[in-house]
VOFIKOL-530624 format. One line per 10 residues: number of its first residue (from 1); their letters; for each residue x, y, z of N, C-alpha, C. Coordinates in Angstrom, 1 decimal. Layout:
% residues N
NUM	A	X:Y:Z:X:Y:Z:X:Y:Z | ...
This chain:
% residues 51
1	XXXXXXXXXX	-2.6:25.6:-57.9:-1.4:25.4:-58.7:-0.2:25.5:-57.6 | 0.6:24.5:-57.6:1.8:24.5:-56.7:2.7:25.6:-57.0 | 3.4:26.1:-56.0:4.4:27.1:-56.1:5.6:26.6:-57.0 | 6.1:25.4:-56.7:7.1:24.8:-57.4:6.6:23.4:-57.8 | 6.2:23.2:-59.1:5.7:21.9:-59.4:6.8:20.9:-59.4 | 6.4:19.6:-59.1:7.5:18.6:-59.1:8.1:18.3:-60.5 | 9.3:18.2:-60.6:10.0:18.0:-61.8:10.4:16.5:-62.1 | 10.7:15.8:-61.1:11.1:14.4:-61.2:9.9:13.4:-61.2 | 10.1:12.2:-61.7:9.1:11.2:-61.7:8.7:10.9:-60.2 | 9.7:10.8:-59.4:9.5:10.5:-58.0:8.6:11.6:-57.3
11	XXXXXXXXXX	8.9:12.8:-57.6:8.2:13.9:-57.1:6.8:13.9:-57.5 | 6.5:13.6:-58.8:5.2:13.6:-59.3:4.4:12.4:-58.7 | 5.1:11.3:-58.5:4.5:10.1:-57.9:4.1:10.4:-56.5 | 5.0:11.1:-55.7:4.7:11.5:-54.3:3.5:12.5:-54.3 | 3.5:13.4:-55.2:2.5:14.4:-55.2:1.1:13.8:-55.5 | 1.1:12.8:-56.4:-0.2:12.1:-56.7:-0.7:11.3:-55.5 | 0.2:10.6:-54.9:-0.2:9.8:-53.7:-0.6:10.6:-52.6 | 0.1:11.7:-52.4:-0.3:12.6:-51.3:-1.7:13.2:-51.5 | -1.9:13.6:-52.8:-3.3:14.1:-53.1:-4.4:13.1:-52.8 | -4.1:11.9:-53.2:-5.1:10.8:-52.9:-5.3:10.6:-51.5
21	XXXXXXXXXX	-4.2:10.6:-50.7:-4.3:10.4:-49.3:-5.0:11.6:-48.6 | -4.7:12.8:-49.0:-5.4:14.0:-48.4:-6.9:14.0:-48.8 | -7.2:13.6:-50.0:-8.6:13.5:-50.3:-9.4:12.5:-49.5 | -8.8:11.3:-49.3:-9.4:10.3:-48.5:-9.6:10.7:-47.0 | -8.6:11.4:-46.5:-8.6:11.9:-45.1:-9.8:12.9:-45.0 | -9.9:13.8:-46.0:-11.0:14.8:-46.0:-12.3:14.1:-46.0 | -12.5:13.1:-46.9:-13.8:12.4:-46.9:-14.1:11.6:-45.6 | -13.1:11.0:-45.0:-13.3:10.3:-43.8:-13.6:11.3:-42.7 | -13.0:12.4:-42.6:-13.3:13.4:-41.5:-14.7:14.0:-41.7 | -15.1:14.2:-43.0:-16.4:14.7:-43.2:-17.5:13.7:-42.8
31	XXXXXXXXXX	-17.2:12.4:-43.1:-18.1:11.4:-42.7:-18.3:11.3:-41.2 | -17.1:11.4:-40.5:-17.2:11.3:-39.0:-17.9:12.5:-38.4 | -17.8:13.7:-39.1:-18.5:14.9:-38.6:-20.0:14.8:-38.8 | -20.4:14.3:-40.0:-21.8:14.4:-40.4:-22.6:13.2:-40.0 | -22.0:12.1:-39.6:-22.7:10.9:-39.2:-23.7:11.1:-38.0 | -23.3:11.7:-36.9:-24.2:11.9:-35.9:-25.5:12.8:-36.3 | -25.3:13.8:-37.1:-26.4:14.6:-37.6:-27.3:13.8:-38.5 | -26.8:13.0:-39.3:-27.6:12.1:-40.2:-28.3:11.1:-39.4 | -27.7:10.5:-38.4:-28.3:9.6:-37.5:-29.5:10.2:-36.8 | -29.3:11.4:-36.3:-30.4:12.1:-35.6:-31.5:12.4:-36.5
41	XXXXXXXXXX	-31.2:12.8:-37.7:-32.3:13.1:-38.7:-33.1:11.8:-39.1 | -32.4:10.7:-39.2:-33.1:9.4:-39.4:-34.1:9.1:-38.3 | -33.7:9.4:-37.1:-34.5:9.1:-35.9:-35.7:10.1:-35.9 | -35.4:11.3:-36.1:-36.4:12.4:-36.1:-37.6:12.1:-37.0 | -37.3:11.7:-38.2:-38.3:11.5:-39.2:-38.8:10.0:-39.3 | -38.2:9.2:-38.4:-38.6:7.7:-38.3:-38.4:7.0:-39.7 | -37.2:7.4:-40.3:-36.9:6.7:-41.6:-36.2:5.4:-41.3 | -36.9:4.3:-41.4:-36.3:3.0:-41.2:-35.7:2.5:-42.5 | -34.6:1.8:-42.4:-34.1:1.3:-43.6:-34.6:-0.1:-44.0 | -35.5:-0.6:-43.1:-36.2:-1.9:-43.3:-37.3:-1.7:-44.3
51	X	-37.7:-2.7:-45.0:-38.8:-2.7:-46.0:-40.1:-2.7:-45.3
């Protein structure tokens, strides 16, 4: 819960866009961090994505 919630329409719009942006940045950073580990795991267990 924010300390001072936005009162104007512009403030609410900005808060919503910022929340979406922050969420996407979080997901992108998590993907960048976990991709090397997932790649290594795929190699270790010889999991090919080919049929």
